[in-house]
C-alpha positions as CSV (number, residue, x, y, z in Angstrom):
1,M,0.0,0.0,0.0
2,N,1.3,3.4,-1.0
3,V,0.9,5.5,2.2
4,P,1.4,9.3,2.0
5,T,3.8,10.7,4.6
6,L,3.0,13.9,6.6
7,N,5.6,15.6,8.7
8,A,4.5,17.1,12.1
9,P,6.3,19.9,13.9
10,P,9.2,18.7,16.2
11,S,7.4,20.5,19.1
12,L,4.7,17.7,19.0
13,K,7.1,14.8,19.3
14,A,6.8,14.4,23.1
15,R,3.0,14.5,23.0
16,L,2.7,12.1,20.1
17,S,5.3,9.8,21.5
18,Q,3.3,9.5,24.7
19,G,0.4,8.3,22.5
20,H,-1.8,11.3,22.0
21,P,-4.0,10.3,19.0
22,W,-4.8,13.7,17.4
23,L,-3.0,15.9,14.9
24,Y,-4.9,19.2,14.2
25,R,-5.1,20.7,10.7
26,D,-3.3,23.9,11.7
27,Q,-0.4,21.7,13.0
28,I,0.3,20.4,9.5
29,Q,2.2,22.6,6.9
30,D,1.2,22.2,3.3
31,A,-1.8,20.0,4.1
32,P,-2.3,17.4,1.2
33,A,-5.5,17.2,-0.9
34,L,-6.4,13.7,0.2
35,P,-9.9,12.2,0.5
36,S,-11.2,11.4,4.0
37,G,-10.4,7.9,5.0
38,T,-6.9,7.9,3.4
39,W,-4.2,6.1,5.5
40,V,-1.2,8.4,6.2
41,R,2.2,7.9,7.9
42,V,3.0,10.7,10.3
43,R,6.6,11.5,11.1
44,C,7.9,13.7,13.8
45,G,11.6,13.4,14.3
46,G,12.2,9.8,15.2
47,F,8.5,9.2,15.8
48,T,6.3,7.4,13.2
49,A,2.6,6.4,13.5
50,F,-0.2,5.6,11.1
51,G,-3.6,7.3,11.0
52,L,-6.6,8.2,9.0
53,W,-6.8,11.5,7.1
54,D,-9.9,13.6,7.6
55,A,-10.5,16.2,4.9
56,D,-13.2,18.2,6.9
57,S,-12.7,17.9,10.6
58,P,-10.4,20.3,12.5
59,I,-8.6,17.1,13.6
60,A,-6.8,16.3,10.4
61,V,-5.4,13.0,11.4
62,R,-6.5,10.4,14.0
63,L,-3.6,8.1,14.8
64,F,-4.2,4.3,15.3
65,S,-0.9,2.3,15.2
66,R,2.8,2.9,15.8
67,R,3.7,-0.1,13.7
68,A,1.7,-0.5,10.5
69,V,-1.5,0.3,8.7
70,P,-4.3,-1.4,10.8
71,D,-6.0,-4.4,9.3
72,A,-8.9,-6.7,10.4
73,Q,-6.8,-8.6,12.9
74,W,-5.5,-5.3,14.4
75,V,-9.1,-4.0,14.9
76,A,-10.0,-7.4,16.4
77,D,-7.2,-7.2,19.0
78,R,-8.4,-3.8,20.1
79,V,-11.9,-5.2,20.5
80,A,-10.5,-8.1,22.6
81,E,-8.6,-5.7,24.8
82,A,-11.7,-3.6,25.4
83,W,-13.7,-6.7,26.2
84,E,-11.3,-7.7,29.0
85,T,-11.4,-4.2,30.4
86,R,-15.2,-4.4,30.9
87,A,-15.0,-7.7,32.9
88,P,-15.8,-5.9,36.2
89,V,-19.0,-4.4,34.7
90,R,-20.1,-7.9,33.5
91,A,-19.5,-9.3,36.9
92,G,-22.5,-7.4,38.2
93,A,-26.2,-7.3,37.4
94,T,-25.6,-5.1,34.4
95,T,-26.3,-6.2,30.7
96,A,-25.8,-2.8,29.0
97,Y,-22.5,-0.8,28.9
98,R,-19.9,0.8,26.7
99,W,-17.8,-1.8,25.1
100,V,-15.5,0.3,23.0
101,Y,-14.7,4.0,24.0
102,G,-13.1,5.5,21.0
103,E,-9.6,6.9,21.6
104,S,-9.4,5.2,25.0
105,D,-9.6,1.8,23.4
106,G,-7.4,2.7,20.5
107,L,-10.3,3.2,18.0
108,P,-10.6,7.0,17.6
109,A,-14.0,8.4,16.8
110,I,-15.8,5.1,17.2
111,V,-17.8,3.7,20.2
112,V,-19.6,0.4,20.6
113,D,-22.3,0.0,23.2
114,L,-23.7,-3.4,24.2
115,Y,-27.4,-3.8,25.0
116,G,-27.8,-7.4,26.0
117,E,-27.6,-9.3,22.7
118,F,-27.5,-6.3,20.5
119,A,-24.5,-4.1,19.8
120,V,-24.7,-0.5,18.5
121,I,-21.7,1.0,16.7
122,R,-21.5,4.7,16.5
123,S,-19.0,6.5,14.3
124,Y,-18.5,10.2,14.6
125,V,-16.6,11.1,11.4
126,Q,-16.6,9.7,7.9
127,S,-13.0,9.0,7.8
128,V,-13.2,6.0,10.1
129,E,-16.1,4.2,8.3
130,E,-13.6,1.9,6.5
131,L,-13.1,0.2,9.8
132,I,-16.7,-0.6,10.6
133,P,-17.1,-3.9,8.8
134,W,-13.9,-5.2,10.5
135,L,-15.3,-4.0,13.9
136,A,-18.7,-5.6,13.3
137,G,-16.9,-8.9,12.5
138,A,-14.8,-8.8,15.7
139,L,-17.8,-8.4,18.1
140,H,-19.1,-11.9,17.5
141,V,-16.1,-13.6,19.0
142,H,-16.8,-12.4,22.5
143,T,-20.5,-12.7,23.1
144,S,-23.7,-14.1,21.5
145,L,-25.4,-11.4,19.4
146,Q,-28.7,-11.2,17.7
147,G,-28.0,-8.0,15.8
148,I,-25.6,-5.2,15.2
149,L,-26.8,-1.6,14.5
150,W,-24.7,1.2,13.0
151,R,-25.5,4.8,13.8
152,R,-23.1,6.8,11.6
153,A,-22.4,10.5,11.7
154,G,-25.3,12.4,9.9
155,G,-27.1,9.1,8.7
156,D,-30.0,6.9,9.7
157,P,-29.5,3.8,11.8
158,E,-28.4,0.9,9.6
159,S,-28.5,-2.8,10.3
160,L,-25.0,-4.4,9.7
161,W,-25.9,-7.9,10.8
162,G,-28.7,-10.0,12.2
163,R,-32.2,-8.7,13.2
164,L,-33.1,-5.2,14.3
165,P,-33.6,-4.6,18.1
166,P,-37.2,-4.4,19.3
167,A,-38.8,-1.2,20.2
168,D,-39.3,-2.3,23.8
169,L,-35.8,-3.7,24.4
170,T,-35.2,-4.1,28.1
171,V,-31.8,-4.1,29.7
172,E,-30.4,-4.2,33.2
173,E,-28.2,-1.8,35.1
174,D,-27.2,-2.6,38.6
175,G,-30.4,-4.9,38.9
176,L,-32.7,-2.1,37.7
177,L,-34.6,-2.5,34.4
178,F,-34.6,0.1,31.6
179,Y,-36.3,0.4,28.2
180,A,-33.7,1.3,25.5
181,D,-34.5,3.0,22.3
182,L,-31.4,2.2,20.1
183,F,-32.8,4.0,17.0
184,A,-33.6,7.5,18.3
185,G,-32.4,7.6,21.9
186,Q,-29.6,10.0,22.9
187,K,-26.1,8.6,22.7
188,T,-26.9,5.2,21.4
189,G,-30.0,4.8,23.6
190,L,-29.0,5.2,27.3
191,Y,-26.3,7.1,29.2
192,F,-23.8,4.6,30.8
193,D,-21.3,7.0,32.0
194,Q,-23.2,7.9,35.2
195,R,-23.8,4.3,36.3
196,E,-21.5,4.3,39.3
197,N,-22.4,7.8,40.3
198,R,-26.0,6.8,40.3
199,R,-25.2,4.0,42.6
200,T,-23.1,6.2,44.9
201,L,-25.6,8.9,45.2
202,A,-28.4,6.5,46.2
203,A,-26.8,6.2,49.7
204,W,-27.8,9.8,50.4
205,C,-31.5,9.4,49.2
206,A,-33.0,7.0,51.7
207,G,-36.0,8.7,53.5
208,R,-35.5,11.9,51.5
209,T,-37.2,14.1,48.9
210,V,-35.4,14.2,45.6
211,L,-35.5,16.7,42.7
212,D,-34.0,15.1,39.6
213,C,-33.2,17.8,36.9
214,F,-32.4,16.7,33.4
215,C,-33.6,13.3,34.3
216,Y,-33.7,11.7,30.9
217,T,-35.1,8.2,31.4
218,G,-34.9,8.2,35.1
219,G,-31.6,6.6,36.0
220,F,-30.9,8.6,39.1
221,A,-34.5,8.6,40.2
222,L,-34.7,4.8,40.1
223,Q,-31.5,4.4,42.1
224,A,-33.0,6.9,44.7
225,L,-36.3,5.1,44.9
226,R,-34.7,1.7,45.3
227,A,-32.6,3.2,48.2
228,G,-35.8,4.5,49.9
229,A,-36.5,8.0,48.7
230,V,-39.9,9.1,49.8
231,S,-40.6,11.2,46.7
232,I,-39.2,12.0,43.3
233,T,-39.8,15.2,41.3
234,A,-38.3,14.5,37.9
235,C,-37.8,17.3,35.2
236,D,-36.6,17.2,31.6
237,A,-37.1,19.5,28.6
238,A,-38.2,16.5,26.4
239,Q,-41.7,14.9,26.7
240,A,-40.2,11.6,25.3
241,A,-37.7,11.5,28.2
242,I,-40.4,12.1,30.8
243,D,-42.6,9.4,29.2
244,A,-39.6,7.0,29.3
245,A,-38.9,7.9,32.9
246,R,-42.5,7.0,33.9
247,Q,-42.4,3.8,32.0
248,N,-39.1,2.8,33.6
249,L,-40.6,3.4,37.1
250,I,-43.5,1.0,36.2
251,L,-41.1,-1.5,34.8
252,N,-39.3,-1.7,38.2
253,G,-42.5,-1.9,40.3
254,F,-42.8,1.8,41.4
255,D,-46.0,3.8,41.0
256,P,-45.4,7.0,38.9
257,R,-48.6,8.4,40.3
258,Q,-46.9,8.8,43.7
259,H,-44.3,11.2,42.1
260,S,-44.1,14.3,40.0
261,F,-43.0,14.6,36.4
262,L,-42.4,18.0,34.8
263,V,-41.7,18.9,31.2
264,G,-39.8,22.1,31.0
265,D,-36.6,24.0,31.0
266,C,-34.8,23.1,34.2
267,F,-33.3,26.5,34.7
268,Q,-36.9,27.9,34.6
269,V,-38.2,25.2,36.9
270,L,-35.5,25.8,39.4
271,E,-36.1,29.5,39.3
272,Q,-39.8,29.0,39.9
273,F,-39.2,26.6,42.8
274,A,-36.8,29.1,44.4
275,L,-39.4,31.9,44.2
276,E,-42.0,29.5,45.7
277,K,-39.4,28.6,48.4
278,R,-39.8,24.8,47.6
279,R,-37.1,22.8,49.1
280,F,-35.8,19.3,48.6
281,D,-33.4,17.1,50.6
282,V,-31.5,16.1,47.5
283,V,-31.2,18.0,44.2
284,I,-29.6,16.3,41.2
285,L,-28.3,18.2,38.2
286,D,-27.1,16.2,35.1
287,P,-27.3,18.7,32.2
288,P,-26.3,18.2,28.6
289,S,-23.0,19.8,27.4
290,F,-23.0,23.6,27.6
291,A,-20.1,24.0,25.1
292,H,-18.9,22.2,22.0
293,D,-15.8,24.1,21.4
294,R,-13.2,26.1,23.3
295,A,-14.8,29.5,22.2
296,S,-17.9,28.6,24.3
297,R,-16.0,27.6,27.4
298,H,-16.6,30.9,29.3
299,S,-20.3,31.0,28.5
300,A,-20.5,27.3,29.7
301,E,-18.8,28.3,33.1
302,R,-21.4,31.1,33.5
303,A,-24.1,28.6,32.8
304,Y,-22.9,26.2,35.5
305,V,-22.7,29.0,38.0
306,R,-26.3,30.1,37.3
307,L,-27.7,26.6,37.3
308,N,-26.0,25.6,40.5
309,R,-26.9,28.8,42.2
310,L,-30.6,28.2,41.4
311,A,-30.4,24.7,42.6
312,L,-28.7,25.7,45.9
313,Q,-31.7,27.8,46.7
314,C,-33.9,24.7,46.4
315,V,-31.8,22.5,48.8
316,Q,-32.9,22.1,52.5
317,P,-30.1,23.2,54.9
318,G,-28.0,20.2,55.4
319,G,-29.2,18.7,52.2
320,I,-27.4,17.3,49.2
321,L,-26.5,18.8,45.9
322,A,-25.3,16.4,43.3
323,S,-24.0,18.3,40.3
324,A,-22.6,17.0,37.1
325,S,-20.8,18.4,33.9
326,C,-20.2,16.5,30.7
327,T,-18.7,19.6,29.0
328,S,-15.3,18.5,28.0
329,Q,-13.9,22.0,27.8
330,I,-14.6,22.4,31.5
331,S,-11.8,20.9,33.6
332,P,-12.5,19.3,37.1
333,S,-10.9,22.2,38.8
334,T,-12.8,24.8,36.8
335,F,-16.1,22.9,37.6
336,R,-15.3,23.0,41.3
337,Q,-14.6,26.7,41.0
338,A,-18.0,27.1,39.4
339,L,-19.6,25.4,42.3
340,A,-17.8,27.6,44.8
341,E,-18.9,30.7,42.9
342,A,-22.5,29.4,42.8
343,A,-22.3,28.8,46.6
344,R,-21.0,32.4,47.1
345,K,-23.8,33.9,45.2
346,A,-26.3,31.8,47.0
347,N,-24.9,32.6,50.4
348,K,-24.3,28.9,51.1
349,R,-21.4,26.7,52.1
350,L,-20.5,23.6,50.2
351,Q,-18.8,20.5,51.7
352,I,-17.6,18.2,48.8
353,L,-18.4,14.6,50.0
354,H,-17.7,12.8,46.7
355,D,-15.8,13.9,43.5
356,A,-15.8,11.5,40.6
357,G,-15.7,11.1,36.8
358,Q,-17.3,8.5,34.4
359,A,-17.9,4.8,35.0
360,V,-15.2,2.1,34.5
361,D,-16.4,1.3,30.9
362,H,-15.3,4.9,30.0
363,P,-11.6,4.6,30.9
364,V,-9.2,7.5,30.6
365,P,-5.7,6.9,29.0
366,A,-2.8,8.7,30.8
367,H,-1.8,10.1,27.4
368,F,-5.2,11.4,26.4
369,P,-6.8,13.5,29.3
370,E,-9.5,14.7,26.9
371,A,-11.2,11.4,27.5
372,R,-12.0,12.5,31.0
373,Y,-15.0,14.7,30.2
374,L,-17.4,13.8,33.1
375,K,-17.4,15.6,36.5
376,F,-19.7,14.6,39.3
377,V,-19.6,16.3,42.6
378,V,-21.8,15.5,45.6
379,S,-21.8,18.2,48.3
380,R,-23.6,19.0,51.5
381,V,-25.3,22.3,51.5
382,L,-24.9,24.4,54.7
383,P,-25.8,27.9,55.7
384,L,-23.3,30.6,56.3
385,T,-21.9,30.8,59.9
């Protein structure tokens, strides 16, 4: 195979040698006119690696291998490594989890989520689509599957193999049951990254009133109810999410008529609750990302301060605020600073009780800190002294 060679600036050698898989377009002089999906050789001093060229993305090259252009066996080896990494997840009462997490598992811009006997492949850029058939073929080696679905960037879901998943597919997380829509659900159907945080937070919910903002399909709410929460108020901007949360409560033997479900903007709901002086023992914030590029980082910080300030006004003295950020442009330290500023504006004290990231099926390579996008902080809310 004739592989074009690109030369990277010497200043990048240390970072690339550590294993960072990205080369930005503005880091390449005299960028070649190549179609997306072309294998290229990147050289930087004595460093050499092979990656896929992207003609459209700000990330011009995603690196895969230090040794050779990947083939089907190379992809199968990455899938096998990822399967072993998830062994602790399979040891529990969980049948749905992230099997392949992009750059963290050596397959940039690709994820694979397993839902029982169905796998969903999601590719985020066109340049990696050449690998999808090899990837689909490697999945069968490790578990019995009934079907493989592909959700490509900008395209409709496509069946790669087997039968399509049913509309009422049910999976298990920590012994709780969830319906999963693999065709239209966010991510590939469910959010797995908060699994361990949902379990951890449940310990603070027994006998308490809980407000679950941005509830999606009710993951936090269900863990809280199983732990003994006395009431749940769940809020999300999407009617479909609220409907799914209700159905998941019923699926697990809880009566949704005993709890409250609100469709609305969570900022506005919190503002109204604050005006009404409504208070909860536990308030959960798990919003979507507030920034998709570095230019939006400062506006995202302001949004986190405002959101958490409103939430703090709705927490009983001595209660719990559980606040998350999935905005990758916001670092853990910046997020804690936003919480501190929110507490200052709300005239509250915050004691951080738990500070975590995403679940074990979303590992973070030492050489790729960008994979650590999720922040989850549980704090006790106290009055000023």
